[in-house]
C-alpha positions in Angstrom: 12.2 -82.0 27.7 11.5 -83.2 31.4 10.9 -80.8 34.1 13.7 -82.5 35.9 16.0 -81.6 33.5 14.6 -77.8 33.0 15.9 -77.4 36.9 19.1 -79.0 36.6 19.9 -76.6 33.8 22.3 -73.7 34.7 21.0 -70.4 35.6 22.7 -67.3 33.7 21.8 -63.8 34.5 20.6 -61.1 31.5 24.2 -59.9 31.4 25.7 -63.0 31.4 23.1 -64.0 28.6 24.4 -61.2 26.6 28.1 -61.7 27.0 27.8 -64.9 25.7 26.0 -63.8 22.7 27.8 -61.0 21.9 31.0 -63.2 22.0 29.2 -66.1 19.5 27.9 -63.3 17.3 31.2 -61.4 17.4 33.3 -64.9 16.8 31.2 -66.5 14.1 30.9 -63.7 11.8 33.9 -61.2 12.6 34.1 -58.4 9.5 31.3 -58.4 7.0 30.4 -56.9 4.1 26.6 -56.4 3.8 24.6 -54.5 0.8 21.8 -52.6 1.8 19.8 -49.2 1.7 20.3 -46.6 4.2 17.2 -45.9 6.6 16.8 -43.5 9.2 20.1 -41.7 8.9 19.4 -37.5 10.1 22.9 -36.8 9.7 25.3 -37.1 12.7 24.6 -36.9 16.3 25.8 -34.3 18.4 28.2 -36.9 19.8 29.9 -37.6 16.1 28.6 -40.5 15.9 26.1 -41.6 13.0 23.1 -43.7 14.0 20.9 -45.6 10.9 19.9 -49.2 9.8 20.7 -50.9 6.5 17.6 -52.8 5.0 16.4 -54.6 1.9 13.0 -56.0 0.5 12.9 -58.3 3.6 15.3 -57.7 6.7 17.1 -54.5 8.2 20.2 -54.2 10.8 21.2 -51.4 12.9 24.6 -50.0 11.8 26.6 -47.4 13.6 29.6 -45.1 12.3 31.5 -44.1 15.2 33.0 -40.6 15.0 36.6 -41.2 14.1 35.4 -43.8 11.2 33.1 -41.2 10.2 35.9 -38.3 9.8 38.2 -40.1 7.5 35.4 -41.8 5.4 35.3 -40.2 1.8 32.0 -41.4 0.9 29.2 -40.4 3.7 26.3 -42.0 4.1 22.9 -40.5 3.1 19.1 -41.5 3.1 17.8 -43.9 0.8 21.2 -44.3 -0.9 22.1 -48.1 -1.6 25.5 -48.6 -0.1 28.1 -51.4 0.6 29.3 -51.5 4.4 32.3 -53.1 5.6 32.2 -53.7 9.4 32.2 -55.8 12.5 29.2 -57.7 13.4 28.3 -57.3 17.5 25.3 -57.1 19.9 23.8 -53.8 21.9 23.2 -55.7 25.2 21.1 -52.8 26.9 17.8 -53.1 23.9 18.8 -56.5 22.9 19.7 -56.7 19.1 22.8 -57.2 17.1 24.4 -53.9 15.1 26.9 -53.5 12.7 29.8 -51.2 13.2 30.8 -49.8 10.1 34.6 -49.1 9.4 33.8 -48.2 5.5 31.3 -47.2 3.3 30.8 -47.1 -1.0 28.2 -46.8 -3.0 26.8 -50.2 -4.3 27.1 -49.5 -8.5 27.5 -47.1 -10.7 23.3 -46.6 -10.6 24.2 -45.3 -7.1 26.8 -43.1 -7.8 24.6 -41.1 -10.7 21.8 -41.1 -8.5 24.0 -39.6 -5.8 25.8 -37.2 -8.3 22.3 -36.2 -9.7 21.3 -35.5 -6.0 24.5 -33.6 -5.6 24.2 -31.7 -8.7 20.8 -30.3 -7.9 21.8 -29.6 -4.5 24.9 -27.5 -5.7 22.4 -26.0 -8.4 19.9 -25.1 -6.2 22.6 -22.9 -4.5 23.7 -21.1 -7.4 27.0 -22.4 -8.0 26.5 -23.3 -11.5 24.9 -20.0 -12.2 26.5 -18.5 -15.9 26.2 -14.9 -14.0 29.2 -16.5 -11.9 31.5 -17.6 -14.7 34.6 -15.6 -15.4 36.2 -14.2 -18.9 39.5 -16.3 -19.2 42.3 -14.0 -19.9 43.5 -13.1 -23.6 47.2 -14.2 -23.0 47.7 -15.3 -19.2 51.6 -14.4 -18.0 51.2 -17.5 -15.4 49.3 -20.6 -15.6 48.8 -22.8 -12.2 48.1 -26.2 -13.0 46.3 -28.6 -10.4 47.5 -32.3 -11.5 49.3 -35.3 -10.6 52.8 -34.6 -11.4 53.7 -38.1 -12.4 51.1 -38.6 -14.7 50.9 -37.6 -18.5 48.6 -35.2 -18.1 51.2 -32.8 -17.0 53.4 -33.8 -20.0 50.8 -33.0 -22.7 49.4 -29.6 -21.2 53.4 -28.7 -21.3 53.8 -30.0 -24.7 50.9 -28.4 -25.8 52.1 -24.7 -24.3 55.5 -25.1 -25.6 54.0 -25.6 -29.3 51.5 -22.9 -28.9 52.7 -20.3 -27.0 55.7 -21.0 -24.2 54.3 -19.5 -20.4 55.3 -19.9 -17.2 54.2 -22.9 -15.3 53.0 -23.1 -11.5 52.0 -26.8 -10.8 50.9 -27.8 -7.7 51.0 -31.6 -7.0 47.6 -33.3 -6.1 46.3 -37.1 -5.7 43.7 -37.1 -8.5 42.4 -40.5 -7.0 41.9 -41.9 -3.7 40.8 -41.3 -0.2 42.0 -37.7 0.4 42.6 -36.4 -3.1 39.1 -34.3 -3.1 40.8 -32.5 0.1 44.3 -31.7 -1.9 42.5 -30.9 -4.9 40.2 -28.0 -3.3 43.2 -27.0 -0.8 45.5 -26.6 -4.2 42.4 -24.1 -5.5 42.3 -22.3 -2.4 45.9 -22.1 -2.0 46.6 -20.4 -5.8 43.8 -18.1 -4.7 45.9 -17.5 -2.0 49.2 -16.3 -3.2 49.4 -12.4 -3.1 50.0 -10.0 -6.2 53.6 -9.1 -6.8 54.6 -11.8 -3.9 58.2 -14.0 -4.2 55.8 -16.6 -5.9 54.0 -15.3 -8.5 49.9 -15.5 -8.6 48.4 -17.5 -11.7 46.6 -15.5 -14.2 44.4 -19.1 -15.1 43.6 -22.0 -13.5 43.6 -25.3 -15.1 42.4 -28.6 -13.0 43.4 -31.3 -15.1 43.3 -35.3 -15.0 43.4 -38.0 -17.3 40.4 -40.5 -18.0 39.0 -43.3 -16.0 35.9 -45.0 -14.5 33.3 -42.8 -12.9 34.7 -44.2 -9.5 37.8 -43.1 -10.7 36.5 -39.6 -11.4 34.7 -39.3 -8.0 37.0 -36.4 -6.2 35.7 -34.5 -8.5 32.3 -34.9 -7.5 32.9 -34.1 -4.3 31.3 -30.7 -2.8 34.6 -29.3 -1.0 36.3 -29.3 -5.1 32.9 -27.9 -6.6 32.5 -25.2 -3.9 36.5 -24.3 -4.0 36.1 -24.0 -8.0 32.9 -22.1 -7.9 34.8 -19.5 -4.9 37.5 -19.3 -7.3 39.1 -15.5 -7.9 41.2 -16.5 -10.8 39.5 -18.1 -14.1 39.4 -21.7 -13.9 39.2 -24.5 -16.3 38.3 -27.6 -16.0 39.6 -30.5 -17.6 38.9 -34.1 -16.4 39.0 -36.9 -18.0 37.7 -37.5 -21.6 35.0 -35.7 -23.8 32.7 -37.9 -22.7 33.3 -37.8 -19.0 31.3 -35.7 -16.9 31.9 -34.1 -13.3 30.5 -31.7 -11.2 33.8 -29.2 -11.3 32.6 -29.1 -15.1 29.6 -27.0 -14.2 31.5 -25.0 -11.4 34.6 -24.3 -13.2 34.6 -21.1 -15.8 35.2 -23.1 -19.0 35.0 -26.7 -19.4 37.7 -28.5 -21.6 37.2 -32.1 -23.1 40.6 -32.9 -22.4 43.7 -31.7 -20.8 45.6 -30.7 -24.3 42.4 -28.8 -25.6 42.4 -26.9 -21.7 46.4 -25.8 -23.1 45.0 -24.8 -26.5 42.2 -22.9 -24.6 44.6 -21.2 -22.4 46.8 -19.4 -24.7 46.8 -18.7 -28.5 49.6 -20.0 -31.3 52.2 -17.9 -31.4 52.8 -18.1 -34.9 49.2 -17.0 -35.8 49.9 -14.2 -33.7 52.7 -13.0 -35.7 51.0 -13.7 -39.0 48.2 -11.5 -37.7 50.3 -8.6 -36.2 52.3 -8.4 -39.4 48.9 -8.2 -41.6 47.9 -5.9 -39.2 50.9 -4.0 -39.3 50.8 -4.0 -43.6 47.0 -2.9 -43.5 48.0 0.0 -41.2 50.6 1.4 -43.1 48.6 0.8 -46.4 45.4 3.0 -44.4 48.0 5.6 -43.4 49.6 5.6 -46.8 45.9 6.3 -48.1 45.1 8.4 -45.4 48.3 10.7 -46.0 47.9 10.7 -50.1 44.1 12.0 -49.3 45.1 14.8 -46.9 47.7 15.8 -49.8 45.4 16.1 -52.4 42.9 18.0 -50.3 45.8 20.4 -49.1 46.3 21.1 -53.1 43.0 21.5 -54.0 42.9 24.2 -51.0 46.0 25.7 -52.4 44.5 26.3 -55.5 41.3 28.2 -54.7 43.0 30.0 -52.2 43.9 34.0 -53.2 47.7 35.1 -53.4 49.1 36.8 -50.7 49.6 40.5 -52.3 45.7 40.4 -52.7 44.9 39.6 -49.4 47.3 42.2 -47.8 46.4 44.9 -49.9 42.8 46.2 -48.1 44.9 46.0 -44.8 47.7 47.9 -46.4 45.6 50.3 -47.6 43.7 51.1 -44.3 46.8 51.2 -42.2 48.0 54.0 -44.9 44.9 55.8 -44.2 44.5 55.7 -40.4 48.6 56.5 -40.4 47.8 60.1 -42.2 44.9 60.8 -39.9 46.5 60.2 -36.5 48.4 63.4 -36.2 44.9 65.2 -36.6 43.3 63.0 -34.0 46.2 63.5 -31.6 45.9 67.4 -31.8 42.1 67.3 -31.4 42.1 65.2 -28.4 44.6 67.4 -26.5 43.0 70.4 -27.3 39.7 68.8 -26.0 41.0 67.7 -23.0 42.8 71.2 -22.2 39.0 72.6 -22.4 37.6 70.6 -20.2 40.7 70.9 -17.7 40.0 75.0 -18.1 36.1 74.9 -16.9 37.1 72.4 -14.2 40.1 74.9 -12.5 36.9 78.2 -13.7 35.3 76.5 -10.7 37.7 75.7 -8.5 37.4 79.9 -6.4 38.0 81.0 -2.9 34.0 81.5 -2.2 33.6 77.9 -3.8 36.2 76.3 -1.0 34.6 78.7 1.9 30.8 77.4 0.8 31.9 73.8 1.0 34.0 74.3 4.3 30.8 76.0 5.6 28.6 72.9 4.5 31.0 70.7 6.4 30.8 72.7 9.9 27.1 72.5 9.1 26.7 68.6 8.7 29.6 68.6 11.5 27.1 70.6 13.8 24.1 68.8 12.8 25.7 65.2 13.4 27.0 66.5 17.1 23.5 67.5 17.8 22.2 64.4 17.0 24.4 62.3 18.8 23.9 64.2 21.9 20.3 64.0 21.5 20.7 59.9 20.9 22.8 59.9 24.1 20.3 62.0 26.0 17.3 59.2 24.9 19.8 56.5 25.7 20.5 57.6 29.3 16.7 58.2 29.4 15.8 54.3 28.3 18.7 53.3 30.2 17.3 55.2 33.4 13.8 54.0 32.9 15.2 50.2 32.5 16.9 50.6 35.5 14.0 52.0 37.7 11.9 48.9 36.2 14.2 46.7 37.4 14.8 48.2 40.9 10.6 47.8 41.2 10.8 44.1 40.3 13.7 43.7 42.8 11.5 45.0 45.3 8.6 43.3 44.2 10.9 40.0 44.3 12.2 41.0 47.6 9.0 41.4 49.1 7.7 38.0 47.7 10.3 36.1 48.6 10.0 37.5 52.1 6.2 36.5 52.4 7.3 33.4 50.7 10.0 32.6 53.9 7.1 34.0 56.4 4.8 31.4 54.9 7.1 28.6 55.3 8.1 29.6 58.9 4.6 29.7 59.7 4.3 26.0 58.6 6.8 25.0 60.3 6.3 26.7 63.4 2.9 24.6 63.0 4.5 21.3 61.8 6.4 21.6 65.2 3.8 22.5 67.3 1.9 19.4 66.0 4.8 17.1 66.1 5.3 18.2 69.9 1.7 17.2 70.5 1.8 14.2 69.0 5.2 14.0 71.4 3.4 14.8 74.3 0.6 12.3 74.0 3.1 9.4 73.2 4.8 10.0 75.7 1.8 10.0 78.3 0.6 6.8 76.6 4.3 5.1 77.3 4.4 6.5 80.9 0.5 4.8 81.5 1.8 1.9 80.0 5.2 1.9 82.1 3.2 2.5 85.4 0.3 -0.1 84.6 3.2 -2.4 83.7 5.2 -1.5 87.1 1.8 -1.9 88.8 1.6 -5.4 87.5 5.3 -6.1 88.4 4.4 -5.2 92.1 1.5 -7.3 92.1 3.6 -10.4 90.8 6.1 -9.5 93.2 4.0 -9.1 96.0 1.9 -12.9 95.1 5.5 -14.6 94.8 7.1 -12.6 97.8 7.7 -14.7 100.7 6.4 -12.3 103.2 2.6 -12.8 102.0 3.6 -16.6 103.5 4.3 -14.9 106.9 1.6 -13.2 107.1 -0.2 -16.4 107.2 1.0 -17.4 110.4 4.5 -19.2 109.3 7.9 -17.5 110.3 11.6 -17.6 108.5 14.2 -18.8 110.6 17.9 -17.9 110.0 20.8 -18.8 111.7 23.5 -16.2 112.7 25.1 -15.6 109.3 21.7 -15.0 107.9 21.0 -17.7 106.0 17.7 -19.8 105.8 17.1 -22.9 107.7 15.4 -25.4 106.0 15.8 -28.4 108.2 16.4 -29.2 111.9 19.4 -31.1 111.1 21.2 -28.0 110.3 20.8 -26.5 113.8 23.2 -27.1 116.0 23.3 -27.2 119.9 22.7 -23.8 121.6 23.0 -22.2 117.6 21.8 -18.3 118.0 18.3 -18.6 115.5 16.7 -14.9 114.0 13.1 -15.7 113.5 11.2 -13.4 111.2 7.6 -13.0 111.8 5.0 -11.1 109.5 5.6 -8.2 111.9 9.0 -8.4 112.9 12.0 -10.2 113.9 13.1 -12.2 117.4 16.2 -13.6 118.2 16.3 -17.3 120.1 18.9 -20.0 121.3 18.5 -23.3 120.2 17.7 -26.1 123.1 20.7 -28.7 123.9 18.0 -31.3 123.6 17.4 -32.6 119.8 13.8 -33.4 119.4 13.1 -36.8 117.1 12.4 -35.3 113.6 8.7 -36.2 113.0 8.2 -37.5 108.8 6.0 -34.9 107.1 2.3 -35.8 106.6 1.7 -37.8 102.9 -0.6 -35.3 102.1 1.6 -31.9 102.6 3.0 -30.8 99.7 6.9 -31.2 98.9 9.0 -28.3 98.9 10.2 -26.8 95.4 13.4 -26.8 94.8 15.5 -24.0 95.5 18.2 -22.5 93.3 21.7 -23.6 95.1 23.5 -21.0 97.4 27.1 -21.4 98.2 26.8 -23.9 101.5 28.2 -22.4 105.0 30.6 -24.7 106.8 28.2 -27.1 108.6 27.4 -26.9 112.3 27.0 -29.8 114.5 23.9 -28.6 116.3 21.0 -30.3 117.5 18.4 -30.3 115.2 14.9 -28.3 116.2 11.5 -29.5 114.9 10.7 -26.3 112.8 8.8 -27.7 109.7 8.7 -26.5 106.1 7.5 -23.0 105.5 6.1 -23.7 102.0 
């Protein structure tokens, strides 16, 4: 292109060019669907937005998901996953690049979903959510069964019909969406809601939960592969049966549930036994129990008969005890008389020993013991009194010693304080002398300075100070009127003078003479019209 044409081309600013490119890209493409692999995704930014790139074998495009769009996405971005992104193509002027603002995200094909499912399965298994030790035993005959499924599908009808055929139980249905956006959150909320019901409340708490859904493709069953559903199933304190899809369909909730059923109908069969079979089994057990009881009773009856034949008769058992009783009855009167005579002899012997002499001897012994005890008490009191006196004497000596030592300590303290006061007084005297010397030197210096600056030094060099009759200094001849009274001060005294009527011509000061320094202004006295005197300058 010729240079003249280049010169005539319109000029754009960088912002104008970026805006024009942005409009061109957005108007040309608008909303697009892009397939590629997620690269550079490190999780949502602190602001909540997601920044990453979509790439294939030969190209890469920057991508961004705003916070509000990421919150409502059912499928979240993950590093290395191949996806199909739907969004608006635009540019980012600050770095001169184009990007796609993603509104929705979905995995690219079954292979990607299976890869995502396997990765999520490994992650949750590493956390221990699929351990067999976490699984609970199913109740043998639950009173209330909670079912989490769609209220309009055939699944709930199959479950209710199967329960009615086998063993009717009370069923609580928590209606949820089992497919599409928001279905995973509803299923998880239903499981947690059943667990949150209080025992003995208005709504009974289920003894068993069934999470059921009919068959479908992997995309249709994807809600039951979400982490929120798997974690809710693993955290359930109520035993849970997973009945999602057909027998060949596998979802992650099957690994977290306490029991997996191949179909919803099979889940109902696992939940309750067959009622007729239970009746037959109960009747069989009742018959067997009755037969066993009859056999036991017959066996015990035979044992009793055999024992009865081996036992002797009643008369034979009581013959010897009866004979012993007759013999003892005959010997009892003689034994009573002998016992009475023995006790009488003992009492007689004891009464013979209780004479007046014995009693006096016992009284004498008691008096002797009393005298000895009184003497011992008197001696003990004296010893105790002596010990107390000795103790008080020791305490008195210690008290006197303490008083002396305390008095000596007080005297030492007073002496130390006196010495300290003397030292402080001496220091105060020296400090006062030093301060007086400094003040004397300062006064002398100030006197010298005052003498140097006083006007009397000027008078001593031959000058005079002229004042008017008011005592004000006269600085010029113009301030002196005719016949004005003046006071002239010399170094050795003052003299009075009267100005002449004739006013001499003022002479200009010599050029080499120094000018008088400006003085502080004083209130001006009323000027008199007088003839100036050629006094000159004192300074």
